C-alpha positions in Angstrom: 0.0 0.2 0.0 1.4 3.5 -1.1 1.9 6.2 1.5 -0.7 8.2 0.4 -3.2 5.2 0.2 -2.2 4.5 3.9 -2.6 8.3 5.2 -5.9 8.0 3.3 -7.2 5.1 5.2 -5.5 6.3 8.8 -7.9 9.6 8.0 -11.0 7.5 7.6 -10.2 5.7 10.5 -9.9 8.9 12.3 -13.2 10.0 11.9 -15.1 6.6 11.9 -16.4 4.4 14.7 -16.8 6.9 17.2 -19.6 7.2 20.1 -19.6 11.1 20.7 -20.0 12.6 24.2 -22.8 13.5 26.5 -25.1 16.3 25.5 -24.1 18.3 28.8 -20.7 19.0 27.9 -22.1 19.9 24.3 -24.1 22.5 25.9 -21.2 24.0 28.0 -19.2 24.1 24.7 -21.7 26.0 22.7 -22.7 28.3 25.7 -19.0 29.9 25.0 -20.5 31.6 22.1 -23.7 33.2 24.4 -21.0 34.3 26.7 -18.4 35.7 24.2 -21.7 37.8 23.3 -22.7 38.8 26.6 -19.0 40.2 26.6 -19.2 42.0 23.4 -22.7 43.2 24.1 -21.3 45.0 27.4 -18.5 46.3 25.7 -20.6 47.7 22.8 -23.7 48.9 24.8 -21.3 50.4 27.7 -18.2 50.9 26.2 -19.0 51.5 22.3 -15.7 53.4 21.5 -14.0 49.8 21.6 -15.7 49.1 18.4 -16.1 52.4 16.8 -14.7 53.6 14.3 -14.7 50.2 13.3 -11.1 49.8 11.8 -8.3 47.7 12.3 -8.4 47.1 16.0 -12.0 47.1 16.2 -12.0 44.1 13.6 -9.4 42.1 15.8 -11.2 42.3 19.2 -14.2 41.5 17.2 -12.6 38.5 15.5 -11.3 37.4 18.7 -14.6 37.8 20.7 -17.0 35.9 18.5 -15.0 33.5 16.4 -11.6 33.5 18.7 -13.5 32.3 21.5 -15.4 29.7 20.1 -12.1 28.1 18.1 -10.7 27.7 21.8 -14.0 26.3 23.3 -13.5 23.5 20.8 -9.6 22.7 20.6 -7.2 24.4 23.6 -10.1 24.5 26.2 -11.9 21.7 24.8 -11.8 19.9 28.3 -12.3 23.1 30.1 -15.3 25.1 28.6 -16.9 26.1 32.0 -13.4 27.8 32.9 -13.3 29.6 29.2 -16.7 31.1 30.1 -15.6 32.4 33.6 -12.8 33.9 32.1 -14.9 35.5 29.3 -17.5 36.5 32.0 -15.1 38.1 34.6 -14.1 40.8 32.0 -17.9 41.4 31.2 -18.7 41.9 34.7 -15.8 44.6 35.1 -16.5 46.6 32.1 -20.3 46.4 33.4 -19.9 47.8 36.5 -17.4 50.5 36.1 -18.4 53.7 34.5 -19.4 53.8 30.9 -16.8 55.6 28.4 -19.5 56.3 25.8 -23.4 55.5 25.2 -24.7 54.4 21.8 -27.6 57.5 22.3 -25.0 60.1 22.4 -23.0 58.8 19.7 -24.6 58.3 16.3 -24.0 54.9 14.4 -22.7 55.2 10.9 -25.4 52.9 9.0 -23.1 50.9 6.3 -24.6 51.9 2.4 -25.4 48.3 2.2 -28.4 49.4 4.9 -29.3 53.0 4.4 -31.5 51.9 1.1 -33.9 50.2 3.9 -33.5 52.8 7.0 -35.6 55.6 5.6 -38.3 57.1 7.4 -41.7 55.7 7.1 -43.7 52.7 8.7 -41.8 50.0 10.7 -41.9 46.6 8.5 -44.2 43.8 10.0 -41.4 41.4 9.6 -38.4 42.8 11.8 -34.8 41.8 11.3 -34.2 41.2 14.8 -30.5 41.2 16.5 -30.7 38.0 18.1 -31.4 36.0 14.8 -28.7 37.5 13.2 -26.3 36.6 16.0 -27.6 33.1 16.4 -27.3 32.3 13.0 -23.7 33.9 12.9 -22.5 31.8 15.6 -23.8 28.6 14.2 -22.2 29.3 10.9 -19.0 29.9 12.9 -19.1 27.2 15.0 -19.6 24.8 11.5 -16.8 26.6 9.9 -14.5 25.9 12.6 -15.4 22.3 13.3 -15.7 21.2 9.7 -11.7 21.6 9.1 -10.9 21.1 12.9 -12.0 17.7 12.9 -9.1 16.5 10.8 -6.7 17.5 13.3 -6.0 15.7 16.6 -6.4 18.7 18.9 -10.1 18.5 18.1 -11.2 16.0 20.5 -12.9 12.7 18.9 -15.9 13.1 21.0 -16.7 16.3 19.1 -16.8 14.4 16.0 -20.0 12.8 14.1 -20.6 9.5 16.0 -20.7 6.1 13.6 -24.4 5.1 14.8 -25.7 6.0 18.0 -24.9 9.1 20.3 -24.2 12.5 20.5 -21.6 14.8 19.6 -21.0 18.7 18.7 -20.6 18.1 14.8 -23.9 16.0 14.8 -25.6 18.9 16.4 -24.1 21.3 14.0 -25.5 19.8 10.9 -29.0 19.6 12.3 -28.4 23.3 13.7 -27.7 24.0 9.8 -31.0 22.7 8.9 -32.9 24.2 11.3 -31.6 27.7 11.0 -32.3 27.6 7.3 -35.9 26.7 8.4 -36.2 29.7 10.5 -35.5 32.0 8.0 -37.6 30.0 5.3 -40.5 31.4 7.4 -40.2 35.0 6.4 -41.6 34.2 2.5 -44.3 32.1 4.0 -45.2 35.4 6.3 -45.3 37.5 3.7 -47.6 35.4 1.4 -50.0 35.0 4.3 -49.9 38.9 5.0 -50.6 39.4 0.9 -53.2 36.3 0.7 -54.9 38.3 3.8 -55.0 41.6 1.8 -55.9 39.8 -1.9 -57.5 37.2 -0.4 -55.3 34.5 -2.2 -52.4 32.2 -1.8 -49.7 30.7 -4.2 -50.8 27.4 -5.6 -48.8 24.5 -4.9 -47.3 24.0 -8.6 -45.9 27.5 -8.2 -44.4 27.3 -4.8 -42.4 23.8 -6.2 -41.5 25.7 -9.1 -40.1 28.5 -7.3 -38.5 26.4 -5.0 -36.6 24.7 -7.7 -34.8 27.8 -8.2 -33.0 27.4 -4.6 -32.9 23.7 -5.3 -31.0 23.4 -8.6 -28.0 25.0 -7.6 -27.4 23.2 -4.5 -27.9 19.7 -6.0 -25.4 20.8 -8.7 -22.9 21.8 -5.9 -23.9 18.2 -4.6 -22.9 16.7 -7.9 -19.6 19.0 -8.0 -18.5 17.8 -4.4 -19.3 14.1 -5.4 -17.1 14.5 -8.3 -14.2 16.3 -6.5 -14.2 14.0 -3.9 -13.9 10.9 -6.0 -11.6 12.6 -8.6 -9.2 13.9 -5.6 -9.2 10.5 -4.1 -10.3 12.2 -0.9 -11.1 10.8 2.2 -14.5 10.2 2.9 -16.6 8.2 5.7 -19.1 6.4 3.5 -21.8 5.4 6.5 -22.5 9.4 7.0 -24.5 10.1 4.1 -23.7 7.0 1.7 -21.6 6.6 -1.2 -22.8 9.4 -3.6 -25.0 11.2 -1.6 -23.5 14.5 0.6 -24.8 17.4 2.5 -25.8 19.5 -0.2 -28.1 16.9 -1.5 -30.1 17.0 1.4 -29.9 20.5 1.5 -31.1 20.9 -2.2 -34.1 18.3 -2.2 -35.6 20.3 0.9 -37.1 23.2 -0.5 -39.7 21.2 -2.9 -40.5 18.7 0.0 -41.3 21.6 2.6 -43.4 23.6 -0.5 -45.3 20.5 -0.8 -45.8 20.0 2.8 -47.0 24.0 3.3 -50.3 22.8 1.7 -50.9 20.3 4.5 -51.5 23.7 6.7 -54.7 23.8 5.7 -55.7 20.6 7.7 -52.8 20.7 10.0 -52.6 23.4 12.5 -48.8 24.5 12.4 -45.3 23.5 11.2 -44.5 22.2 14.5 -47.1 19.6 14.2 -46.4 18.7 10.7 -42.9 18.2 11.9 -43.9 15.9 14.8 -45.9 14.0 12.3 -43.0 13.5 10.0 -40.8 12.5 12.6 -43.0 10.2 14.6 -44.5 8.6 11.5 -40.2 8.0 10.3 -39.6 6.9 14.0 -42.3 4.4 13.9 -41.4 2.8 10.5 -38.1 2.3 12.0 -39.3 0.5 14.9 -41.9 -1.3 13.4 -40.8 -2.6 10.3 -37.1 -3.8 8.9 -35.9 -0.3 8.0 -33.7 0.4 10.6 -31.8 -2.9 9.8 -31.4 -2.1 5.8 -30.0 1.4 7.0 -27.6 0.1 9.4 -26.5 -3.4 8.0 -27.6 -3.6 4.4 -25.1 -4.3 1.8 -24.5 -1.7 -0.7 -25.8 -3.6 -3.8 -27.6 -0.6 -5.6 -28.4 3.1 -5.9 -30.9 3.3 -2.8 -28.8 0.7 -0.7 -25.5 2.9 -1.4 -26.9 5.9 -0.1 -29.4 4.6 2.4 -28.1 6.9 5.4 -28.6 10.1 3.1 -32.1 9.2 1.6 -33.7 8.0 4.6 -32.3 10.9 7.3 -33.5 13.1 4.9 -37.0 12.4 6.9 -35.4 13.5 9.8 -33.9 16.6 8.4 -37.2 17.6 7.1 -38.9 17.7 10.4 -36.0 19.7 11.8 -36.5 22.2 8.8 -40.0 22.4 9.5 -39.7 22.7 13.2 -37.4 25.6 12.3 -39.8 27.4 10.3 -42.6 27.2 13.0 -39.9 29.1 15.2 -39.7 31.5 12.7 -43.4 32.0 12.4 -43.6 33.4 16.1 -39.6 34.7 16.2 -39.7 37.0 12.9 -42.8 38.9 13.2 -42.9 42.2 15.4 -46.2 41.6 16.6 -47.1 38.2 18.1 -50.8 39.2 19.4 -52.9 42.0 18.1 -52.9 43.3 21.9 -49.2 43.6 21.9 -49.0 46.3 18.8 -48.8 49.5 20.4 -46.6 48.5 23.4 -42.7 47.4 22.8 -42.1 45.8 26.2 -45.4 43.5 25.7 -43.8 42.5 22.2 -40.7 41.4 24.1 -42.2 39.6 26.7 -44.9 37.8 24.8 -41.8 36.8 22.5 -39.7 35.6 25.5 -42.7 33.6 26.8 -43.3 32.4 23.6 -39.8 31.0 23.0 -39.4 29.7 26.7 -42.7 27.9 26.1 -41.5 26.2 22.8 -38.1 25.5 24.7 -39.9 23.7 27.3 -42.1 21.5 25.0 -39.2 20.7 22.7 -37.1 19.7 25.6 -39.6 17.7 27.3 -40.5 15.8 24.3 -36.5 15.1 24.0 -36.5 13.8 27.5 -39.6 11.6 27.2 -38.4 10.1 24.1 -34.9 9.3 25.6 -35.5 8.4 29.0 -35.4 4.9 29.8 -37.6 5.1 33.5 -40.8 6.9 32.2 -40.0 7.6 28.3 -39.4 5.8 25.3 -35.9 4.7 25.7 -34.6 5.8 22.5 -31.1 6.2 21.6 -29.8 9.7 19.3 -28.9 8.6 15.9 -27.8 11.2 13.7 -27.2 8.9 10.8 -30.6 7.8 10.6 -31.8 11.2 12.1 -34.4 9.9 14.2 -36.8 11.3 16.2 -34.5 11.8 19.3 -32.2 13.4 17.1 -34.7 15.6 15.4 -36.2 16.8 19.1 -32.4 16.9 20.8 -31.5 19.7 17.8 -34.9 21.5 18.1 -34.7 21.5 21.5 -31.1 22.9 21.8 -31.6 25.3 18.9 -34.9 26.8 20.6 -33.0 27.2 23.9 -30.2 28.7 22.3 -32.4 31.6 20.3 -34.0 32.0 24.0 -30.6 33.1 25.1 -29.8 35.5 22.7 -33.0 37.1 22.6 -32.6 37.8 26.5 -28.9 38.8 25.8 -31.0 41.1 23.3 -33.5 42.2 25.7 -31.0 43.0 28.4 -28.5 45.2 26.6 -30.3 46.4 23.6 -33.9 47.5 24.4 -33.7 50.2 22.0 -34.2 48.0 19.1 -37.5 47.0 20.5 -38.6 50.7 21.2 -37.7 51.9 17.5 -40.5 53.9 15.9 -39.4 54.3 12.5 -37.3 52.2 10.3 -33.9 54.6 10.4 -33.8 54.2 14.1 -34.3 50.6 13.9 -32.1 49.9 11.6 -29.3 51.9 13.4 -30.3 50.3 16.8 -30.0 46.6 14.9 -26.5 47.7 13.7 -25.6 48.8 17.5 -26.8 45.3 18.8 -24.8 43.0 16.4 -21.5 42.2 15.6 -20.2 43.3 12.0 -18.2 40.2 12.0 -21.4 37.9 13.2 -23.6 40.2 10.5 -21.2 39.2 7.6 -21.4 35.4 8.6 -25.1 35.5 8.7 -25.6 37.5 5.3 -23.8 35.1 3.1 -24.3 31.8 5.2 -24.1 29.6 1.9 -21.3 31.2 0.3 -19.2 31.4 3.8 -20.1 27.5 4.0 -18.6 26.8 0.7 -15.6 29.0 1.2 -14.9 26.9 4.3 -15.4 23.6 2.4 -13.1 24.9 -0.3 -10.5 26.1 2.0 -11.0 22.8 4.2 -10.1 20.5 0.8 -7.2 22.7 0.1 -5.6 22.3 3.7 -6.0 18.8 4.0 -4.3 18.1 0.2 -1.5 20.0 1.4 -0.9 19.5 4.9 -0.7 16.3 6.9 -3.3 16.8 9.5 -2.8 14.0 11.8 0.8 15.0 12.2 0.2 18.5 13.2 1.6 19.8 16.7 -1.1 21.8 18.8 0.7 25.3 18.0 0.6 24.4 14.5 -3.1 23.3 14.2 -3.8 26.4 16.2 -2.0 28.8 14.1 -3.8 27.0 10.8 -7.0 27.2 12.3 -6.8 30.7 12.9 -5.3 31.5 9.5 -8.2 29.3 8.1 -11.0 31.3 9.9 -9.2 34.8 9.2 -9.7 34.0 5.8 -13.1 33.1 6.1 -14.0 35.9 7.9 -12.4 38.1 5.3 -14.2 36.5 2.7 -17.8 37.1 4.5 -16.8 40.9 5.4 -15.5 41.7 2.0 -18.9 40.5 0.6 -20.9 42.3 3.2 -18.8 45.4 2.6 -19.2 45.7 -1.3 -23.1 44.6 -0.4 -22.9 41.3 -2.0 -25.6 39.0 -1.2 -25.4 35.2 -2.5 -28.7 33.8 -2.8 -29.5 30.4 -4.0 
C-alpha cells in the first residue's frame, strides 16, 4: 500500500467508529458563544468606543471575541469550557460595573451603505430583522466553519466528531442546527405570503410554490454533484456511513425546498409547522421500529443506488422534520407583533416573544427527554446517521433554547431596537446590537459555507493534519478562520448577497 493510500485510510479511521460525548458537555462548549456575546454586548452598549470607529483594532477585537473564543472552546479549552466561560464573564462583569466611557445614544452610529436603502423614514415592516436571530445564525455558522476543518486535527477531541451510529456530538448537532436555522429564515416568505393573502384574498398555488422552490434546489444539487465528483476525482478521504457512497449534505439541502413547499399545503388541515414536524418525525420513527427499515439502513449490503446511499436518503426525513420545526420557530420569532394586543406596546412585544420561546423551548426539551429516558419515556437513543426522532427533538430543543438565550441578551443590553418607531432608528439600533463579523457570517451563510469547504479541501490536500502539533494546529485554524471571515466581511462590505 502506498504512503498516500495508507494515510487516506488512517484519516478515514480517524473519523470512524466514534461514540460522541454527553449532551451536557456539548451545552457547555456551545455556551461559550453566548458568553462571548455577553462580553461583546457589554463593551458595545457601555464602552462602544472599543468598536467605533470600526477599523483594524476593532475588527481584531470583534474577531477574537466572536470567532477566537469559539475556536478555543473546541480545541485548547475543550476539556475546560466552563473555565473559558468564566474567563469571558469576568471582564464582562468588570466592564459592566465601571462607569461607561461612551453611550450608543450619544454617539450616532454610522449605518453602512448596504443598509441605508432600507433605513428611511416610514412605517415599520411587520417582519423585522431582529438582532438575536442574526447573532444566533452567525454564531452557528462560525462553529460550523471551525468544526469542518478542526475535525481533521488531533487537537479537536474525537468525542466532538460525528458518531458512527448511536450517540451525540458537537458536529452531529451542527449539521442539524444548520438545517434548523435554514428553516427559521424560510418562515419569512411564508409570513409575507400570508400577509399578502389576507390583503388580496388569495395564496400561491402548490405548482408555483414547487416551481419557485426549484430555483433554490437546483444550484444546491449542482453543488452536490460537484462535491461528489471532486471527492472521487481527488481520492479525498471520506466517511461512507455518514451519508452513503454518492450522497452528501448538499443533496440533503437541495431536496428540502420542494418537499417543504409541498408540505405547506398541508397547513390547511394541520394547525402548524410544529405539528407537521412531529408528524414526519413520529411516522419515520414508527417505521424504524416496526419494519426492517432500521436494519436496512444500518446493515444492508450496498448493492444498488438506494442501498449505497441509504443513510442520506432516509435521514432526509429527519432533516425535513428539523427544517419544519425551524420554520415553526421562525413563524413566531420573526414577526414584530405576535398578538394583536401587543401592537402598540414594545415591552409587551418583547415579553410575549420571550414567553413564547421559553414555552416552546420547554416543550421541545420535554419531548426530547421523554423520547430518550428509559424509566418514564421511550428509551430511544439518538442517531444522527438515521436522523431519528430523538435526534430531531434534540436538535430542535437545543436551537430553540439557544435562540431564547440570545433573545434575553438582546433584551438586556439593546432594548432600543424594540422601542424604535421608524425604520431608520430601528436600523441604527440593529447595527448597534449586532457584531459586524457575526452579521457578515449571517448575511452570506451559504457562500461562507462553500468557502470553508473549499479551504478545508485545500488544507487537507497540502497539510498532513494528523501529524500537526497543537501549536501548528491553532495557527492553521486561526489563518483559516481569518480567511473565511475576510471573505464574509468583503462580501458584506461590497453589499453582495449570494442567494440560491
